[in-house]
N, C-alpha and C positions, 0 to 999 in steps of 0.2 A: 458153582452156583447153578440156579435153575431159572429158565425162561419159560413161562407158561403163556403160550399164544405166539405163533410164529407166522403172523400175517405180514403184511408189508413192513410195518414197523418193527415187529418182534424178530423177524428173520434178519433184519438190518442190525439191530442191536446186539443180537447173538453172534453175528459175524464180527462186530466190533469188540465184543468181549473176548472172542477167541484170539483176535489179533493182539489184544492187550494182555494176553498170557493167561487168561482165566480158564479153568476148566469148566466147561458148560454142558448142562443137561437141558434138552428142550422137549417140549411137548405140545402137541396142538390136537384139538378134537378131530380135524381132518389130518389124518396121519401123513397124507401126500404132501402137505405143505411143510412138514417137519423134516421128512426123510432127506431132502437135498443138503440139509445142514450137516449130515454125517460126513459128507465129502470135505467139509471145512474143519473137521474134527471135533464136532459135537456129538454127545451121546444122546440118542433119540430114545425117549421113554415111550412106552405104549399106554401108560395111564398117569394121570395127574399125581395120584397118591404115591406112586413109585418114583416119579420124577422129583419130588421134593424129600424123599426118605433121608437123604444125607446132605440136604443143601444148608449152607450157612446164610445164603442170601437167595430169596425167591423174588423174581421180578414178574409182575403181572402186566402183560401187554395184550389185553383183550379188547373186543369191540365195544361192548356196552355192559350195563349193570347186571343184566341177566346172565351174561357170560362169566362175570367176575363172581357172582353169587354161586352159580353152578360149580365153579371150581373150588371155591372155599368150602362149599358143602362136601365136595368129593375129596379134597386133600387137606383141608384145614387142620385136621388132627394128626396129620401124618409126618410132619416136618419136625426135625430136632427141636427141643424146647427153646434153645438160644437162637434159632434162625430169625432173621429179619426179613419181613415181607414188605416189598416195595410196590405199592399200588402206582402204576403208570398208565392206567386205562382212563380215558375221558368218560366219566359217568355222571357228571353233574353233582349238584348239592345233595339232593335227595339220595342219589345213588351212593354217594360217598358215606352219608349217614348210615345207610344200610350196610355198607362194607365195614365201617367202624364197629358197628353192633355185631356183626359176625366174627370180627377179629376178637372182640371181647368174649364172645361165646366159646371160641376155641383156644383162648389164651395166646393169640398170636401178637407178636410184637410188629407193629405196623407204622410205616412212614409212607409219605407221598413223594414221587419224583415224576411229575408230569412232563411230557416231552414235547418241546416246542421245535417243530421242523417237520420234514417230510422224508420221503423214502431215501433221497440222497444223502442228507445229513445223518440219517440213522445208519446207513451202510458205511459212511465215512467216519463215524465216531464224532461228529461235530454238531450234535443237537445242543439246544439250550435246555437245561433241566431246572424245572420248577419245583423245589424241593420243599417239604413241610414235615414237621414232627419234632420230637424232643431232640435238642441238639446232640446230645451224647450218642443217641441212635443213629442220626444222620452221620455223625462222624464215622461210625463204623462201616458205612456204605459208600464213603468218599471214593475208594479205589474203583468201584463199580460205576458210580457217576462219571468219573474222570475218564473211563474207558469208552463211554458212549456219548459223552458231551463235551463241548468246547468250553462251556462255562456253566456254572450252576448258580441259580438265584434262589436263595432261602426265603420263602415267603412267610414263614412264621413257625411257631412251635406247636401248632394245632393241626392235625390231619384235617384237611378241608381247606386250609389257606392256599395250598398249591393248586387245588381244583378251581378256587376263586380266581387266582391269577391266570390259569390257563384259559378259563371261560372269557376273561377280559381280552386276553391276547388273541384268542380265536375269533372274537367279535371284530377285531382289527383286520385279521386275515381275510374274513368273509367280505367286510367292507371294501378293503382296498382292491381285492380281486375283482369284484363286481364293478367297482368304479373304473377300474382300468378297462374292463370290457365294454362299459357304456361309453367311455371316451374314445375308444378305438372305433366303435360303431358309428358314433356321431362323425368322426372324421371320414370314414368310409362313406357314410350316407350323404355327406356334403361334397363328395367327389374328390376327396384327398387319399393319398396313400396312407393308410393308418399308422404306419411306422413313423410318419412325421409327428405324431403326438408323442411317441416315446423319445425321438430325437429332441423335441422341443423341451421336455421336462429334465433331460439329461444334464446334471450338474447344477441344478437350480435348487432353490430352497424347498421346492415341492417334490423334488425327486425322491424316488424310492427303488432300491435294488430289486424289492419284490415286484413292483410294477413291471420292471424290465423282464424279470423271469417269467412271470405269468403272461405279460404282454407278448413277448417273443413266442410263447406256446400258442397264443390265440392267433397271431399274424401267420405263423408258419403251420397251424393246424395240428401241432404235435400234442395230442391229448392223452398220451400214455400216462397212467396214473402215478403220480408222486404222492398225491393225498386225494383220494376218491371223492367225487362230488357228493355222493350219498352219505359219505362219512361226515362231511362238513355240515350237511343237512341236518343229521343227527345232532350234531353240536350246537347248531343255530337253535334247535329246539330246546336243548339243555340251557343254553344261554338265556333265552327268552323266559324259561321258567324261574331261573334265578333272578333275572332283572325284575320280573313282576313281583316276586316274593320280597324283593328289596325296595320295592317302590320306585323303581327306575323305569322311565318310559321305554316302551318297546317299538316305538314309531318306526325306527330305522330297522330294527330287527324284523319287524313284520314284513317290511318291503323286501329285505334280503331273503327271508323265508319264501316269499312268493317267487322271486326271480330265480333261485336256485330249484325250487320245486318245478318251475316251468322247464328249466334245462333238464331236470331229471326226467320229467314227463315225455320229453322228446327223445329219450333214449340215451342220455349222457351220463347217467347215474354212476356207472362204473368207470367213467373216464376221469381225468384229472379235474380238479376244481376250476382250472382255466375254461373248461367247457361252459362255464356260466356265460361266457361271452356270447354263446350262441342264442341266448334268450333275448339279446338286444338286436337281433337280425330282423329286417323288415318282414321277412317271410315267417318269423316266429310269433308275430304279434297276433 
């Protein structure tokens, strides 16, 4: 199988596929990001078209709509006729419609498998996969989904249903991460050790493992990217567009957009989303 895009998530899932016994070809526009995977047993292709030439499954793990479109235009006609293309890039509602149209143009069999999780789960093969597409086609890629995910949620039989679920899930991720940063900042600002907030919610009805994961990063200052802040900012924009088109209020999304943008403007865009906590500091106002 082939993985197109070997950034933080793509490299992780490629390694999980290799551990699962799959023969994997990888390609990335920046070849330096793909080359290290050769040491793990992957075949590193120099062009997208060549990477898909013999693929039974093609996994798209790219940053945005433009990147997916570029790859489909470059390689869409070069895969075997029976290959299944698995769109795993977060590109939003409009972006997904564009991808579907291109798939039809090139006669591509397309399904979705959005990845819910960050760098660690991608490398460990414990992502949650949000899949969508015809059931019989999804059945063909179950071994791939099982190699990179701990569970798969089938969102529907239409390519786009997986995207819809991913946008809803990432709205939650953006909200809970920012809310954790705000609560830690309030505790600190009122003279307390911010760790006390995490201790207080632990084991209660309001507890969340994610709050502890990101809260620990905020308290300890470990902002090495598991999910880059600017990547989530991109997703918040896509979520807002989808919400407005569906008639859903964006009041909270607009606030989230501002606070993540503030953290990015302060130089934290390439750091983990836990860096949103910096936007609540007194000196950041």
